[in-house]
Steps between C-alpha positions, in 0.01 A plus 500: 500500500782743580760395758587860587277521813664186633843648427405822677382312809813284492716810494308647792549175687874502436521864609319422824731205560809716441372763744427229752852360467654846531291565808610168647867582437456845650340349808800273543752784477627676809690818580766524769624839613775585746610816674854524639603765753831562673555519875382863503187429299625633165438313172778270374577462130669198337374242750426175315178303547494141372199268506562125493215285370463120470712352216182376332380858440456545125412870496831692484598852393742534209843661533743618236808284443738774614524834682744791504731639771679824413813639664456875486623790716678249725180311572327175410163585345266360614651464844292186554430276201233231526518203265362146495746209513622424149484856376802691372627845597681728258747735672587818309755769590379849412780682686813622323725300730543126554292305750508148639190296559546275803215264590500311832228324701384756758480240779827404670376141523482482118837652410641163395206423272515528124355818359771753571661672201699805402596678181616841382315747278689768311402865525274660244672632189321765294362361177528137614246263661514477877697205637269226626488134600214264574488239775246235603360481855377145554522456877231670713630731770629851559824617341711803583633717218825693539790655313866439588594839359233700683418362842203732550305326223248256642197321365302179538346237277204309643462172312151372574389141524147602405384715206259673737743765621530880498660783697354797683493844344590833661173489696601171665220299338487214254210313341490157335186441298351195330627259764329160516289457811608263776772466762829676427825588676612863490861612538629854548861611456664839542871568461558689828280289729720318753230286655356196325155574362299185561297370203124532534238248399189657347183375339435692182136557415285708270536810719828697494724434798752745650805414710675762713870479582717721719878465487727518803730749323494826307657413161807701411436790268728453203603759247 
């Protein structure tokens, strides 16, 4: 007697099981959205949303080992870089003149902590690779970027404790998808906000959840 019918039914059974497992995983995933407005009700870009989950959480998004910050037209691009603790940043000078890269903890209370650094990058020479250096960011927190030679250059590096982190776009919104369900702590940071933004505790479920924030300031418009 042929075993093919049994094989066909077995395959159907495995397919049903796989669909069931996928459905179960989908049911356990959550979406958290946030909208950030300034004091006048306008959308705020480059505000960072970080979601802290229990240490036992196994489901985690993957990040690349490094990211890029470019010095170009007297600016740090991107102006706000978001990395996860342990990642490396490569700084590259695309201008034809020298720049410094100065990294300091943004909080005055952390100025004496390890993590500050500075180095110089030569200007771009035609026909040669751009000058660059790579540095590791291991300590969570916010770091201020500057240049000794050009005081108008400012930027920030947000080193996240959690891999569930992203920043708002030009429309002031951000969305984190595939989050495990359950209780989580949500942090929001924005470079110009002078008041402490209290963390929020949320319960993530199957339905998308939206958090609204309004800053106490109108962020400075930078060139």
